[in-house]
C-alpha positions in Angstrom: -129.5 68.4 -46.9 -128.7 70.1 -43.6 -125.0 70.1 -44.5 -125.8 71.8 -47.8 -127.9 74.5 -46.1 -125.2 75.2 -43.4 -122.6 75.6 -46.2 -124.5 78.8 -47.3 -122.4 81.8 -46.4 -123.7 83.3 -43.1 -126.0 80.4 -42.2 -126.1 79.0 -38.7 -127.9 76.1 -37.1 -130.8 77.0 -34.8 -131.0 75.5 -31.3 -134.1 73.5 -30.4 -135.3 76.4 -28.3 -134.9 78.8 -31.3 -136.8 76.4 -33.6 -139.7 76.3 -31.1 -139.9 80.1 -31.0 -140.5 80.4 -34.8 -144.2 81.4 -35.0 -145.5 80.8 -38.5 -144.1 84.0 -40.0 -146.0 86.5 -37.8 -144.4 88.5 -35.1 -144.1 87.1 -31.6 -147.1 88.2 -29.4 -149.4 88.3 -32.4 -152.3 86.0 -33.3 -154.4 85.4 -36.4 -158.2 86.1 -36.4 -160.5 85.2 -39.3 -163.9 86.6 -40.3 -166.3 85.3 -42.9 -168.9 87.2 -44.8 -167.2 90.5 -44.7 -166.0 93.1 -47.3 -162.5 94.1 -48.3 -163.1 97.5 -46.8 -164.2 96.0 -43.4 -161.2 93.7 -43.5 -158.8 96.7 -43.9 -160.5 98.8 -41.1 -160.8 96.1 -38.4 -157.1 95.5 -37.8 -156.1 98.1 -35.1 -152.3 98.1 -34.9 -152.5 94.9 -37.0 -150.1 94.1 -39.7 -150.8 92.1 -42.7 -154.2 90.8 -43.8 -155.5 88.6 -46.6 -158.9 88.7 -48.2 -160.5 86.1 -50.4 -164.1 85.3 -51.3 -165.6 87.2 -48.3 -163.1 85.9 -45.7 -160.7 88.2 -44.0 -157.6 86.8 -42.1 -155.6 89.4 -40.2 -153.1 89.3 -37.3 -153.4 91.4 -34.1 -150.6 92.2 -31.7 -150.5 93.1 -28.0 -149.2 95.8 -27.7 -150.0 97.0 -31.3 -147.1 97.1 -33.7 -145.8 100.6 -34.7 -146.4 100.7 -38.4 
């Protein structure tokens, strides 16, 4: 499988260090925070400098970065 992936034009193998630095799809230096029992409006307004957020059934999940990302 790895050989097939590496045959894709422009693909390169990541070092062990690079693999460890992959952080679940959010920018480095950012962390997720979750709130339950909130509204969509509160979810949108409580992410200073944040980035993406998701909202489902009263639960907000957003990421925060230090320093805040420039949007």
